[in-house]
N, C-alpha and C positions, 0 to 999 in steps of 0.2 A: 554764793557764798560758798565758797568749799567745805566740805564733809570735815569731820572730825578725823582725825589720825588714830589707831591702835596706841594704845601707848598713853594718852591723855592729850599728846602734843595739837596743837593747832596749827592748822597750815597756812604758810605764810602766803596772804597777795602778793604777787607778783608779776609786773609790767617792765614785761623786757621792753620796750618801746622806748623807756623812759632809759633807759642806762646804755651806757658804750659798751662794745664788746669788752675790753679789759675788766669793766666792772662787772661784767656775767661771766666770767671768766673767772674770776675774784671770787666771786659771789660763792661758781659751783666749785671752786677750791675749799672754799669755809665748808661747805655741805658735804668733803669727802668722805672727814673722820665720822659723822653722824653715819652715811651712808655702811660703813665698815661695822660700826658698830652695832646698826638692825642686822644686816647679813651675818654677824656670828650671835648673833640673837636669834635668829633663824634658824642657824645652823645649829646650836643649844637645841632649840624645840623638836628639831626632826630628829636628832640624834638623841632626844631621850623617848621620842615614839618608837623608835627601832630598836634601843636598848630595851624598853617593855616587852617589842614583840620577841624577840631573842630569849629573854628572860620565862616568858612565858613557854617557848618554845621549849627551851631546858628544862623546864619543870617537867610539861609532859615526857620529853625522854627518862628522865628521872623517875619516874611513876613506871615508864616502860621498864627498866631494867629493875628494877625491883620485885614486878610482877614475873619479867622474865625469869629472874631467880627462884621465884616462887615456882613457877612452872618445872623449873630443873629438879627442883628438890620435889615436885609432885611426879616427875616422871620418870623418877630413880626410885621411889615408894612404889608407886604403881608397879613397876616391870620386877619388884622386889618381891611382892606380894604377888605378883602374877606366877613368877619364879614359886616362890614358894607354896603355893597353895594350888596353882595349874586348875581352878576352881573357876567357870566363867563370872559369879557375880561379884567377888570382891573384886578383881582389878578391873574389871567394865567400868566397874563406878569411878575408880579412880583414872581410868582413861580417861570417861567424857569428862570429869572437871580438868583435867589437864590440856583436853582440847578447848574448851572454853576459856581458861585461861591465856592459850595460845592466841585465841579470837580478840582477846581485850588485850592482849600485849601488839598486835599486830595491828590495831585500831590506835591506839594511846600512839605510838610511832607514825603512822602516817597523820596522826593531825600535828605531831611537836616539829616533824617535815613539813609539815603544810604551813605550820606559823613561819619555820626559816623562810619560807620563798617569798613570803608576802613584804617583807621588807622591802623598802624603795626605796633605800638611799637616802639623797639629799634633792629630789627634781627638783623644790620651788626653790631653795638656794642656789641651785645650780640655774636657774633659768635668771635666778634675778642680776644675778653675778655677768651672766653672758648679757643682759639686757642691758646692765650698769656700762660695760667694757665699750658696748658700742656706744652708746651716748658719748662718754668717752672720747672714745675715735673719731667721733663726729665732729664733736667740740675741739678735739685738738687739731684734725683737718682745716677747719673753718677759722679758729684764732689762726695759724699757720698761714692763710693767704691774703 
């Protein structure tokens, strides 16, 4: 007995030996709209996954941009205090903070870039469409003979 398919639809048992070639081609033609609908659903699911990864990567880049702006402000304050005071302890403290923020900015930028690179495209959709096309081409060749 065939296993249930995703989407709650039971597969239909089909004995090809009981049907003529024309009946089989007609039956396959009736299944094409369902196959197209399932391919579209698969593409939507894969796109939703990629959109989520892109959104996460964009969020990390946004955080990196905000922290980068803060780093620029701290760097300018550090330089101003260094010039004004010419004393090591005041600006050295600010410089250490600025370097720490720079490290965080670089880390978040790297993590955001990694999220973008993890996007996979539509691998399952491409594979199932290629498989379906080969089945249809085989069926067309068989029907033409």
